[in-house]
N, C-alpha and C positions, 0 to 999 in steps of 0.2 A: 803447193800444198802447204797449209800453215799447221802449225801444232794441234790446233783445236780440230781441224779436219782429219789429221793423221791419227789422233786419238779416238775419234769418232769411228774411223774406217777399222782401226785395231780392235776397238770394243765389239764391232759387229762381227769381224772376222773369225775372232776367238771366242765369242759369245761370253762375255764377261762385261761387268759394269765399266762405266765411264771412270770410276775412281779406282778400279782395279787395273784399268789400261794405263791410267795415269801412274799408278805405283809401279806397274811393269816397265814402262817407258823410263822413269825416274831411275829405277834400280839398274838397268841395262847402261844408261848413261854414267851412272856412278861407278860401275864395274869398269867400264871402258876408260874413265877418267883415272881411276886407280892404277890401271895398268900402263897407262901413257906415263903417268907421273914416275912409276918404277922404271920407265924406259923400254916396255915391252912393246912387241908388234902385235897387232891383233889381226888375224886372218880369218875371214868368213868364207868357207868354201862356196863357190858360184857366184860370190859377190865381189870380193876383193880384199885387199889389204891396207890397213891403216898403220901408219908408221910414224914415229918420231925423228925427225933429222935435224942436224944441228947445222946452221948456216954460219960459215967463219965470218969473222969481222972483215970489213972492207972500206976503201976509201971510195967516197962519193963527190963529185961535184955539183955544186948548184949551177944550173946552166945560165941563170941571169945575172948572178953576182961573180961567178967563177971560183967562189969559196970552196975550198976541199974540207970535206967533214969525214971523221971516223965513224963509221956505223958499227955498233957493237955486236958481237955474236948472238945470235937467238935461236931458240928451238921452234920448229914448225912441224905441223901436222900435215902429212902428205897421204894421198888415197891412190892406189894403183887398182883399176878395176880387173876383175877377173875375166877370164876368156868367155866364160857362159854369159857374164853380164854384158860384155862387149858385143857379143852375138845377138843377144836379145835386143840390145839398144839399136843395133845397127839393121835388124830385121824389120823394124819398126818404119813404116814409111812416114816422113815428117812432112 
C-alpha cells in the first residue's frame, strides 16, 4: 500500500475528505518525529513500540580490499510489534 492508497482508505474509514486525511496523517508523523528527536519512545497499545537506539561505533573490514574502516555511531529507529499485532499477523494464512 502506498501513501495515496493509505490516505484514500483513511478518508473512507473516518468519513473525512482527502485533504483532512492528508492533514491528519502529516500531523501524526510530525508528532512522532518530534518525540523521537527528543529521545522518547512511542508505545501504541495493541500495535507495538517505536524506539530510537544508539548504535556504537565499530570497525568494519572491506572484504575485497581488506581495508579496515571505522564506522561512526548513529541513531536508528526500531520497532517491536505488540503481542496482539503478532497474533493477528500469525493468524492470517499467507
